[in-house]
LUMKE-431766 format. One line per field, with one value per residue (C-alpha): z, x, y; residue in one letter; chain. Coordinates in steps of 0.5 Angstrom, whole numbers. Example, Ala and Ser with C-alpha at 12.3 -4.5 7.8 and 13.67 -1.06 7.14 Angstrom:
% residues 2
w (16,14)
u (25,27)
v (-9,-2)
resn (a,s)
chain (A,A)
% end
This chain:
% residues 756
w (0,2,-5,-9,-5,-7,-13,-14,-11,-16,-21,-19,-21,-27,-30,-35,-33,-39,-41,-46,-51,-51,-48,-44,-48,-44,-38,-39,-42,-36,-31,-36,-35,-28,-28,-33,-28,-23,-25,-30,-25,-24,-31,-38,-41,-37,-43,-48,-42,-42,-50,-50,-44,-48,-54,-49,-45,-49,-55,-59,-58,-61,-61,-61,-67,-67,-63,-70,-77,-80,-87,-89,-95,-91,-86,-93,-97,-91,-89,-97,-98,-92,-94,-101,-96,-93,-97,-100,-94,-99,-105,-110,-105,-98,-93,-87,-81,-74,-79,-78,-85,-84,-80,-84,-78,-75,-80,-82,-86,-81,-75,-71,-72,-69,-73,-69,-75,-73,-73,-72,-74,-76,-82,-83,-82,-77,-70,-67,-62,-55,-49,-47,-53,-54,-47,-49,-54,-51,-46,-52,-54,-47,-45,-53,-55,-61,-64,-69,-68,-72,-74,-80,-82,-89,-92,-91,-94,-88,-93,-95,-90,-83,-79,-72,-70,-72,-68,-62,-61,-62,-57,-52,-53,-53,-60,-62,-67,-74,-77,-84,-87,-94,-99,-101,-98,-96,-94,-92,-86,-80,-76,-71,-68,-68,-68,-74,-71,-76,-77,-84,-86,-87,-83,-80,-75,-73,-66,-64,-59,-55,-54,-54,-47,-45,-43,-49,-54,-50,-51,-58,-60,-55,-60,-66,-63,-61,-65,-64,-60,-60,-57,-53,-50,-48,-47,-39,-38,-39,-35,-30,-34,-31,-33,-39,-42,-44,-51,-52,-54,-57,-57,-63,-70,-72,-66,-66,-68,-62,-58,-58,-54,-48,-45,-49,-47,-40,-37,-29,-24,-16,-11,-5,-3,3,0,-7,-11,-16,-20,-27,-30,-36,-38,-45,-44,-38,-32,-27,-26,-20,-20,-16,-19,-23,-27,-23,-25,-18,-20,-24,-23,-29,-33,-39,-40,-37,-30,-25,-18,-15,-15,-20,-25,-26,-24,-29,-31,-37,-37,-31,-30,-24,-17,-10,-5,3,7,13,10,4,0,-8,-10,-17,-22,-27,-33,-38,-33,-29,-23,-16,-15,-9,-9,-3,-4,1,-1,-8,-9,-12,-10,-13,-7,-12,-14,-9,-11,-6,-9,-4,-8,-9,-9,-12,-18,-23,-22,-24,-30,-31,-31,-35,-41,-40,-37,-31,-28,-28,-21,-19,-16,-11,-18,-21,-16,-18,-25,-32,-31,-26,-19,-22,-25,-32,-35,-28,-29,-24,-15,-10,-2,2,8,10,9,3,-4,-10,-17,-23,-31,-36,-39,-32,-32,-27,-20,-15,-8,-5,2,3,8,5,-2,-3,-7,-3,-8,-14,-17,-25,-28,-27,-23,-17,-18,-17,-11,-9,-10,-13,-8,-9,-17,-15,-11,-17,-22,-18,-20,-26,-25,-24,-31,-37,-41,-48,-45,-42,-48,-53,-47,-48,-56,-56,-51,-50,-43,-36,-36,-37,-33,-26,-25,-29,-25,-17,-13,-11,-6,-9,-16,-19,-24,-30,-35,-41,-46,-53,-52,-49,-43,-36,-34,-28,-25,-21,-15,-13,-21,-24,-30,-34,-36,-38,-34,-36,-34,-33,-30,-36,-33,-28,-34,-37,-43,-45,-47,-54,-56,-56,-51,-55,-52,-57,-56,-60,-66,-71,-75,-75,-79,-74,-69,-69,-73,-73,-77,-76,-75,-77,-79,-80,-81,-78,-79,-74,-70,-64,-58,-54,-59,-57,-60,-60,-63,-66,-66,-70,-69,-74,-74,-72,-65,-59,-53,-47,-43,-43,-44,-38,-36,-35,-42,-46,-46,-49,-51,-55,-57,-61,-61,-56,-48,-47,-42,-41,-39,-36,-30,-27,-29,-27,-21,-17,-14,-19,-22,-29,-34,-35,-41,-38,-32,-34,-39,-34,-29,-34,-36,-29,-27,-32,-36,-35,-40,-44,-43,-51,-49,-45,-39,-35,-32,-28,-25,-25,-31,-35,-42,-43,-46,-49,-51,-57,-60,-66,-63,-58,-56,-54,-51,-50,-51,-52,-52,-59,-60,-67,-71,-71,-67,-66,-62,-61,-57,-56,-53,-52,-54,-51,-56,-57,-63,-63,-62,-66,-62,-68,-72,-69,-73,-70,-75,-71,-77,-79,-72,-72,-80,-77,-71,-75,-80,-74,-71,-77,-83,-89,-92,-88,-91,-87,-81,-82,-84,-78,-73,-76,-75,-68,-67,-70,-66,-59,-57,-53,-57,-60,-59,-51,-54,-51,-56,-56,-62,-61,-63,-65,-68,-69,-70,-74,-72,-76,-73,-76,-71,-67,-69,-66,-63,-66,-63,-59,-57,-54,-57,-59,-57,-60,-58,-63,-63,-69,-69,-72,-75,-73,-78,-74,-79,-82)
u (0,6,9,2,1,9,7,1,4,9,4,1,7,8,2,0,-3,-6,-5,-8,-2,0,-1,7,8,14,12,7,10,13,7,4,10,10,3,4,10,7,1,4,6,-2,-3,0,-6,-4,0,-6,-9,-3,-3,-10,-8,-3,-6,-12,-8,1,-2,4,6,1,-1,-8,-13,-17,-24,-28,-25,-20,-22,-30,-30,-28,-35,-39,-38,-39,-45,-47,-45,-50,-56,-55,-55,-60,-65,-62,-59,-54,-52,-45,-41,-44,-48,-52,-51,-56,-61,-68,-70,-77,-77,-74,-77,-69,-66,-70,-67,-70,-68,-62,-56,-49,-45,-39,-34,-29,-27,-33,-28,-22,-21,-19,-14,-18,-16,-21,-27,-27,-32,-31,-33,-39,-41,-41,-45,-50,-51,-53,-58,-62,-61,-64,-69,-71,-63,-62,-55,-51,-44,-40,-33,-30,-25,-28,-31,-35,-41,-37,-31,-32,-37,-36,-32,-37,-43,-39,-38,-45,-46,-42,-43,-50,-50,-57,-56,-55,-47,-46,-40,-36,-32,-30,-24,-26,-18,-20,-22,-17,-16,-18,-25,-29,-37,-41,-47,-51,-59,-62,-56,-54,-47,-44,-39,-33,-31,-25,-26,-20,-22,-30,-32,-41,-42,-40,-43,-49,-50,-48,-54,-59,-56,-59,-65,-68,-75,-76,-82,-81,-74,-74,-80,-76,-70,-73,-75,-68,-64,-63,-58,-61,-69,-72,-77,-76,-79,-74,-68,-68,-64,-58,-62,-56,-55,-62,-63,-59,-63,-68,-60,-62,-57,-56,-48,-49,-44,-43,-44,-44,-45,-49,-44,-48,-56,-52,-54,-51,-54,-52,-53,-57,-55,-57,-64,-65,-66,-62,-63,-62,-59,-56,-50,-53,-56,-63,-67,-70,-72,-71,-71,-73,-78,-77,-72,-74,-73,-79,-78,-83,-84,-80,-84,-85,-79,-75,-67,-63,-57,-56,-49,-44,-49,-45,-50,-51,-52,-54,-59,-61,-60,-57,-55,-54,-50,-56,-52,-57,-61,-54,-56,-55,-61,-64,-67,-70,-69,-75,-80,-78,-79,-73,-72,-67,-61,-58,-61,-64,-72,-74,-82,-86,-89,-96,-99,-106,-109,-109,-102,-100,-104,-100,-93,-96,-97,-90,-94,-91,-89,-82,-79,-74,-68,-61,-57,-60,-56,-49,-46,-47,-39,-37,-41,-47,-46,-45,-45,-42,-41,-36,-39,-35,-34,-30,-27,-31,-38,-38,-39,-33,-37,-32,-34,-32,-27,-24,-23,-29,-28,-35,-35,-43,-44,-50,-53,-55,-55,-50,-43,-38,-32,-29,-23,-21,-15,-13,-8,-12,-17,-12,-9,-16,-18,-12,-12,-20,-18,-13,-16,-22,-17,-12,-19,-16,-11,-15,-19,-17,-12,-15,-23,-19,-15,-22,-25,-19,-18,-26,-26,-20,-22,-19,-24,-29,-26,-26,-34,-35,-32,-35,-34,-39,-38,-33,-34,-31,-36,-35,-39,-38,-39,-37,-42,-47,-46,-44,-38,-36,-30,-29,-25,-24,-23,-21,-26,-29,-36,-42,-48,-54,-60,-66,-73,-76,-82,-80,-78,-84,-86,-80,-82,-80,-85,-91,-91,-95,-103,-106,-114,-111,-108,-113,-109,-102,-99,-100,-95,-87,-84,-90,-89,-95,-93,-100,-106,-112,-119,-126,-133,-138,-143,-144,-141,-136,-130,-124,-118,-112,-105,-100,-94,-88,-82,-75,-73,-66,-69,-71,-75,-70,-77,-84,-87,-90,-96,-92,-89,-95,-100,-107,-112,-119,-122,-128,-135,-131,-129,-123,-125,-119,-110,-110,-113,-110,-103,-105,-108,-104,-98,-94,-89,-91,-88,-90,-92,-97,-98,-99,-104,-109,-107,-109,-116,-118,-115,-115,-121,-128,-128,-135,-139,-135,-129,-124,-127,-124,-130,-126,-120,-118,-118,-111,-108,-106,-100,-96,-90,-89,-84,-83,-90,-92,-99,-103,-111,-114,-122,-127,-134,-136,-142,-145,-140,-133,-127,-120,-115,-108,-103,-95,-92,-83,-81,-73,-70,-63,-60,-62,-56,-55,-53,-51,-46,-40,-39,-37,-38,-38,-40,-45,-48,-47,-50,-56,-57,-56,-62,-67,-65,-66,-69,-65,-66,-63,-57,-52,-55,-55,-48,-46,-50,-47,-39,-41,-43,-38,-33,-36,-30,-36,-41,-46,-51,-51,-53,-60,-65,-72,-76,-82,-89,-95,-101,-107,-114,-120,-127,-133,-140,-147,-153,-155,-160,-166,-169,-177,-183,-178,-175,-168,-162,-158,-150,-146,-140,-135,-127,-122,-114,-109,-103,-96,-90,-84,-79,-74)
v (0,5,3,5,11,13,11,15,22,22,21,27,31,29,30,35,42,43,52,55,54,47,40,38,32,30,30,27,21,21,20,15,10,11,9,3,1,1,-3,-9,-13,-15,-17,-16,-12,-6,-4,-4,1,5,5,7,13,14,16,20,25,25,29,32,40,43,51,53,56,62,62,65,62,67,64,63,60,54,53,56,51,45,48,49,41,40,44,40,33,34,31,24,19,17,20,20,24,24,18,19,15,14,18,15,14,14,20,26,31,30,34,40,46,51,53,53,48,47,42,38,37,32,24,19,13,11,12,19,23,29,28,25,27,25,23,31,34,28,30,37,36,32,37,44,38,38,45,47,41,46,46,42,38,34,31,31,28,30,25,18,12,10,8,2,1,-3,1,-4,2,7,2,2,8,11,6,8,15,14,19,20,26,24,24,26,22,26,22,30,33,40,43,50,46,46,40,39,39,45,46,50,54,58,59,57,57,63,66,60,61,57,54,50,45,47,54,54,53,51,58,61,57,57,65,64,59,65,70,66,64,71,72,64,62,55,56,61,58,51,54,56,49,46,52,46,41,35,36,34,30,23,24,30,26,19,13,12,10,7,2,0,-7,-9,-6,-13,-17,-18,-14,-6,-5,-7,-1,-3,-7,-7,-12,-15,-20,-22,-24,-25,-20,-17,-10,-9,-3,-5,3,3,0,6,0,-3,-11,-15,-22,-27,-30,-36,-30,-31,-25,-21,-15,-9,-1,3,2,7,13,19,23,20,17,13,5,1,-1,6,10,13,13,16,11,9,8,6,3,3,-2,0,-6,-2,1,-4,2,2,8,9,14,17,20,23,25,28,26,21,17,12,5,3,-5,-7,-1,-2,5,10,17,23,24,29,35,36,40,45,43,39,34,34,26,28,25,30,32,24,25,31,28,22,26,30,38,38,45,47,43,49,45,47,45,51,55,51,54,49,48,47,45,41,34,34,26,22,15,12,12,11,11,14,14,21,17,23,20,21,22,21,22,17,21,22,30,32,28,31,30,30,30,25,28,35,32,38,38,40,40,40,36,38,34,27,28,32,26,21,25,24,17,13,8,6,6,2,-3,-4,-5,-10,-15,-15,-19,-24,-25,-28,-24,-25,-22,-16,-15,-15,-10,-6,-6,-4,1,4,3,4,8,4,-3,2,1,-5,-10,-13,-19,-23,-29,-34,-30,-25,-21,-17,-14,-16,-8,-13,-19,-15,-20,-21,-25,-29,-32,-38,-36,-43,-47,-41,-43,-37,-37,-33,-31,-34,-31,-33,-31,-27,-26,-19,-14,-14,-13,-7,0,1,-4,0,5,10,9,4,8,14,10,9,4,1,6,11,7,9,4,1,-6,-10,-18,-21,-17,-22,-19,-24,-23,-26,-26,-21,-26,-29,-31,-35,-33,-38,-35,-41,-36,-40,-38,-38,-46,-45,-42,-44,-41,-39,-40,-40,-34,-31,-26,-20,-21,-20,-14,-16,-10,-9,-3,-2,-7,-11,-12,-17,-23,-25,-23,-16,-14,-21,-18,-11,-11,-18,-17,-20,-15,-13,-8,-1,-1,-6,-4,4,3,0,6,10,7,7,13,19,16,14,7,7,0,-1,0,-4,-8,-14,-18,-24,-23,-30,-31,-31,-31,-39,-39,-45,-47,-53,-55,-49,-46,-41,-41,-35,-35,-30,-29,-22,-21,-18,-13,-11,-6,-6,-8,-10,-14,-12,-17,-15,-20,-21,-27,-29,-33,-36,-41,-47,-51,-58,-64,-68,-63,-61,-54,-48,-43,-35,-31,-36,-35,-28,-27,-31,-26,-20,-23,-24,-17,-13,-17,-19,-12,-8,-5,-1,-3,-10,-11,-7,-11,-17,-14,-12,-19,-22,-18,-22,-28,-31,-37,-33,-39,-37,-29,-28,-23,-21,-22,-17,-20,-15,-18,-14,-18,-14,-16,-14,-17,-15,-14,-19,-24,-25,-32,-33,-31,-26,-19,-22,-23,-29,-28,-34,-36,-37,-39,-37,-39,-35,-37,-33,-34,-30,-32,-28)
resn (m,f,l,r,c,r,n,l,k,k,v,s,s,f,l,p,h,i,s,s,g,y,h,c,h,h,q,c,r,q,a,i,n,l,v,a,s,s,l,i,s,l,h,p,v,y,d,e,i,n,r,g,f,s,e,r,f,c,l,p,v,s,f,r,y,s,t,i,s,l,d,p,r,a,e,t,n,v,v,s,f,i,e,h,a,v,d,q,l,q,g,p,h,h,c,w,v,n,r,d,e,g,n,n,n,n,v,k,k,g,g,a,f,l,v,l,v,g,r,f,h,d,n,s,e,i,a,g,c,d,p,v,t,f,e,k,v,k,s,l,q,q,r,f,p,q,l,h,v,m,g,f,q,g,c,s,s,v,c,s,s,n,r,t,q,l,l,q,l,i,m,k,e,y,i,t,f,p,i,l,f,s,n,k,n,f,s,e,m,a,n,g,t,q,y,i,l,f,k,d,f,k,n,p,v,v,y,d,d,k,d,a,d,l,g,t,i,c,k,a,i,e,e,i,s,v,g,s,n,e,n,s,s,m,n,d,k,f,k,s,t,w,s,k,q,a,d,i,i,k,g,p,h,f,c,s,s,l,q,n,l,l,l,y,f,p,g,c,i,s,a,d,e,s,g,n,r,l,f,l,s,d,s,n,h,h,r,i,i,i,l,n,s,n,g,r,i,l,d,c,i,g,s,c,p,g,f,e,d,g,e,f,e,s,c,k,l,s,r,p,a,a,s,f,y,d,a,d,e,d,h,l,y,i,v,d,s,e,n,h,a,i,r,r,a,d,l,e,a,r,v,l,e,t,v,y,p,t,s,s,v,k,k,n,n,s,l,w,t,w,i,v,n,k,f,g,f,q,s,d,a,k,s,k,a,e,k,f,d,l,q,v,q,s,l,m,f,p,w,h,l,m,k,s,d,e,e,n,f,l,v,i,n,r,s,f,e,t,l,w,i,l,d,l,g,s,g,e,i,q,e,v,a,k,g,f,s,k,i,l,d,i,c,g,d,l,i,l,d,k,l,s,l,l,k,q,m,p,h,d,f,l,k,q,q,t,d,a,y,c,s,l,e,g,l,i,s,c,i,t,t,c,q,n,y,i,i,m,c,d,m,v,g,q,g,v,l,k,l,s,k,e,s,r,i,c,s,n,i,q,c,s,n,f,g,i,l,g,l,p,y,w,l,s,f,p,l,e,r,f,y,a,d,a,a,g,l,p,g,g,q,t,d,h,l,q,c,f,s,l,l,p,g,r,v,d,i,r,l,y,v,d,i,p,p,d,t,e,v,v,e,s,l,q,e,s,c,i,w,l,q,a,r,g,a,a,n,e,v,s,g,v,e,h,a,a,g,s,s,e,k,v,g,v,a,q,q,w,y,d,e,l,d,n,l,a,f,s,t,p,e,s,e,l,n,v,e,d,e,d,t,t,s,d,m,k,t,q,d,h,r,i,c,i,d,c,a,v,n,t,s,p,g,t,s,e,v,i,v,y,a,a,l,y,l,r,l,k,r,n,p,d,s,q,e,d,n,p,e,k,y,a,a,r,i,a,d,i,l,t,g,r,n,e,g,m,r,r,d,s,c,f,q,f,l,s,k,s,k,r,d,l,r,d,l,i,f,l,k,p,l,h,v,r,i,k,f,e,s,p,d,h,p,k,a,d,h,s,k,s,v,i,l,t,d,s,s,v,d,v,n,v,s,l,n,a)
chain (A,A,A,A,A,A,A,A,A,A,A,A,A,A,A,A,A,A,A,A,A,A,A,A,A,A,A,A,A,A,A,A,A,A,A,A,A,A,A,A,A,A,A,A,A,A,A,A,A,A,A,A,A,A,A,A,A,A,A,A,A,A,A,A,A,A,A,A,A,A,A,A,A,A,A,A,A,A,A,A,A,A,A,A,A,A,A,A,A,A,A,A,A,A,A,A,A,A,A,A,A,A,A,A,A,A,A,A,A,A,A,A,A,A,A,A,A,A,A,A,A,A,A,A,A,A,A,A,A,A,A,A,A,A,A,A,A,A,A,A,A,A,A,A,A,A,A,A,A,A,A,A,A,A,A,A,A,A,A,A,A,A,A,A,A,A,A,A,A,A,A,A,A,A,A,A,A,A,A,A,A,A,A,A,A,A,A,A,A,A,A,A,A,A,A,A,A,A,A,A,A,A,A,A,A,A,A,A,A,A,A,A,A,A,A,A,A,A,A,A,A,A,A,A,A,A,A,A,A,A,A,A,A,A,A,A,A,A,A,A,A,A,A,A,A,A,A,A,A,A,A,A,A,A,A,A,A,A,A,A,A,A,A,A,A,A,A,A,A,A,A,A,A,A,A,A,A,A,A,A,A,A,A,A,A,A,A,A,A,A,A,A,A,A,A,A,A,A,A,A,A,A,A,A,A,A,A,A,A,A,A,A,A,A,A,A,A,A,A,A,A,A,A,A,A,A,A,A,A,A,A,A,A,A,A,A,A,A,A,A,A,A,A,A,A,A,A,A,A,A,A,A,A,A,A,A,A,A,A,A,A,A,A,A,A,A,A,A,A,A,A,A,A,A,A,A,A,A,A,A,A,A,A,A,A,A,A,A,A,A,A,A,A,A,A,A,A,A,A,A,A,A,A,A,A,A,A,A,A,A,A,A,A,A,A,A,A,A,A,A,A,A,A,A,A,A,A,A,A,A,A,A,A,A,A,A,A,A,A,A,A,A,A,A,A,A,A,A,A,A,A,A,A,A,A,A,A,A,A,A,A,A,A,A,A,A,A,A,A,A,A,A,A,A,A,A,A,A,A,A,A,A,A,A,A,A,A,A,A,A,A,A,A,A,A,A,A,A,A,A,A,A,A,A,A,A,A,A,A,A,A,A,A,A,A,A,A,A,A,A,A,A,A,A,A,A,A,A,A,A,A,A,A,A,A,A,A,A,A,A,A,A,A,A,A,A,A,A,A,A,A,A,A,A,A,A,A,A,A,A,A,A,A,A,A,A,A,A,A,A,A,A,A,A,A,A,A,A,A,A,A,A,A,A,A,A,A,A,A,A,A,A,A,A,A,A,A,A,A,A,A,A,A,A,A,A,A,A,A,A,A,A,A,A,A,A,A,A,A,A,A,A,A,A,A,A,A,A,A,A,A,A,A,A,A,A,A,A,A,A,A,A,A,A,A,A,A,A,A,A,A,A,A,A,A,A,A,A,A,A,A,A,A,A,A,A,A,A,A,A,A,A,A,A,A,A,A,A,A,A,A,A,A,A,A,A,A,A,A,A,A,A,A,A,A,A,A,A,A,A,A,A,A,A,A,A,A,A,A,A,A,A,A,A,A,A,A,A,A,A,A,A,A,A,A,A,A,A,A,A,A,A,A,A,A,A,A,A,A,A,A,A,A,A,A,A,A,A,A,A,A,A,A,A,A,A)
% end
């Protein structure tokens, strides 16, 4: 311990002090070499970590450019090129990535634009963007939701090159803005990362990333937005860096096919060793999964992206990162990265609350407040966070979390540029440290203790992680111990790895009990009752649409769902993974109230609709009306088929039954075959996740899966099911010599194929 402390003190004296002129290259190289020499005895993979840090902190001596470009031709040419490329996803000289092909609203021709110019993948001579830059741009997106943000890279061949690294970057940094790649060489543009700010493609102004602080760019955006009612009305809403609506910033479109993996960038993990519980941050799914060391899922915190306290099924997180378990209180403290907040989960009461920032406004738990909050019209909450400076005091994309001896929390951003010391008692930030050397002075011992676990991990696995994510910053919070295991997140294979301390056998944790996760929010989040047909649904692909003409009465519906022949269901479909709704001239008589009214944990996509129906609307007779709480949907698995039973009572007129379900699958193993073809498995999973005709996204998904060293036959992925069944019912037939009507019992079989 003495030697480590002495080395850390030496490191702090050698690390660079970045001035306004240049980076101290020689001293920084000495510091990195010293770090490497003190850590190399732990594991050879520190060579890779050292190399990654050297590339980041040991830049060659380089003088800065003026904030505003002296030659207006460069930015004018780039802006003109962007203006002409907006209308086409791909052309002879450009290609858009991370842009929703079906939604042109994310790139408009009017309004204020912020363009990040830099390198987004390696096939370029332009200096690359670092994590701090992405944090800066994302904070501007949150602060100014009407601002059109995009990336731009010239001299690129990304449309025809290997795109695995680009997909990893977008997923790791959670880049939600579209990126325009051009094979043209805009030689007038200075090397390095820059921002171009303009309105209506006129009068562009260029800022160099090294000199442009967040406050300067914010002021410039406010100036060009004067006169825009949209921007000015929304601006006040986002003066607090943590207060934002869930729907303002969407997820990365380029990575959307990977959203249906069981885990989607599992970024951090912590443990309750005595209780054999792991707390896994499924970061890009915006949830914390609680499981044991055998993979059985015990609970889930978070329902969808957003910022909302409450019960585990309805609370909202936005890209949770590191966590810390307090055994004395049975509380889990969570870094809520994209919300710039620290949250606390009471694991016994199953309630999530916000520790920082603390709000000075008393909570109103009335029914009207509940309805207003559900629709996103809540009033702006004033918080103590607004008293802090935007760039210095407030948390800005925190990622790591450790507890000091003084009972304070040490919160660090992933780029290791800033450390905040948070007092749990007051919920206030006591101190802010800037720079890598100061962070090492304060919590270097805690970091080294965490990294000491790496020497026990397989070298090949760590080499893969550092190659993909360059990676001391990522490795600190993604490793922990639980009883006789060392547990580590596999951010490349999208899984969790465990190493037995006794047998030294390393394996992937195989998860089970998926019913706890409920119906994922991205399958059916919008209220179905407000849509007339499938075309109104976001990404509204329907797997099966069928119409029937039946007499009024009870209709028993049985769905037979054929899964792809080379896949198998991991476990039987559970009630909480399915959502049914009848609308129009039909009443559903199975499934819904049993799931929502029982103590069984269900997903918010099922529970929220039922609560809203019960509390916010006076439901007409012709709408949803559950009659028997003990009647449940019957879901069986038969070979390659899944059976789902439900029933409705129909009246004269038109009606529709909508079924959503989450099927957890994996590739089937053939015991008679000795074939081991990872590329074949990667191609098959990519086909299932994206469809065979998805072009660039399918190829990127295939390349990404191929990079994983795990057996892809163990990879669990979700296959969504979306079925719509329409009924046309004539008037009731009447009995002879009587005014009474006749109700007819009917049954229908619906065959659905999910073959990809």
